[in-house]
N, C-alpha and C positions, 0 to 999 in steps of 0.2 A: 692198654691192651685191647680196649674195645675198637680202637682204630684198626688194629690188625684183623679183628674178626669182621669188620665191615666188608672185607673181601670175600667172606665165606657165606655159604648158604647150607642149611641143614638139608641133607639129602637122604638120610636113613636113620632109623632107630630100631635096633634089634638086639635082643638079649642085653639090655642096659648099656649098649654101645651106640653113641651118637656119632654119626658120620657127618663131617663138615667138608664140603667141596669148595675149592678155591678156583676161580676162573684164571685165565692166563695172566692178566695184570696183577693178580693176587699171589703169584708164585713166590715172590720174596716174603710176603706176609706169612704164607704157609711155612716156609723154612724158619721164620722167626718164631712162629707159634710152637714149633717143634723143638726149639733150642732153649737153653738156659732155664730149664724147669718151668717154662710158661704153660706147657700142657697141664702140668700138675696144678699150677695156679688157677687156670681156667676151670678145671674139675673141682677145685676147692670152692670157687665162687659159686658154681652151679649148686654145689651141695649146701652151702651156707645160705644162699638167698632163695633157692627154689626147692630145697630139700631133696634134690635128685642126686643120687650117687651114681654117676655115669662115667663110663670109660669113653675117651675121645679118640676118634680116628680122623686124621686129616688126609685128604686126597686132592690131587689136581684134576680138574674137570677135563677129561681126555677129549671132549668134543671140540674144545677150542685149541688143542695142541697144534693142529694143522695150520691154524692162522699164523703161527710163528714163522713157518716156512713160507707161506704164501704172501702175508700182508705186511709183516714187519722185518726189516733188514737191520741187523745190529752190527755195530763195528766197535772194535776194541778202542777204548779211550786212551789217548797217549798219556804218558807219565805226567806231563805238565798239567794237563786238564784234570787228571785224576787228583793231583795234589790240590788244585784249586777247589775241587768239590769237597775233598776230605777236610780241608781247612776252613770251609765256609762255616760261619758261626751258627746259622740255622741248622745245617747238617749236624754239627757237633751237638747242638741242643737236643735234636731229635734222637740221636744215637744215645746220648746220656740218659734221656728220659725213658728210653725203652731198654736200657742196659744191653744195647745191641752193638754188633760189629758189622762193618761193610764186608759183604761176601763177594761182591762183584759190581762193576759199573758198566752199563751198556748205554750207547747212544743210538737213538732211533733216527732214521733218515726221515726228513720231512717230505710230505707229499703223498 
């Protein structure tokens, strides 16, 4: 779980609510933190180890959203390539370790 949080930066603390902002590359990590009860797990760890009973709020850093349109062009990955990625042993291991599912696959143009 700490790997997912490496994409986040604390950006606010108000009324016992900690806001964690994710940059554009951390968009998938944000979604994963919000799913499968991970948010509650993170809150539990904060309470257990730091003694802080905080509510968590995850947000995408809007200042980098424009970079998606300008700097990165994505293309849908064809079915064969998708199957290769899904069946890769390393991908399977990461998914199993995080109790995660693939929500999308994008390929970035080089250059």
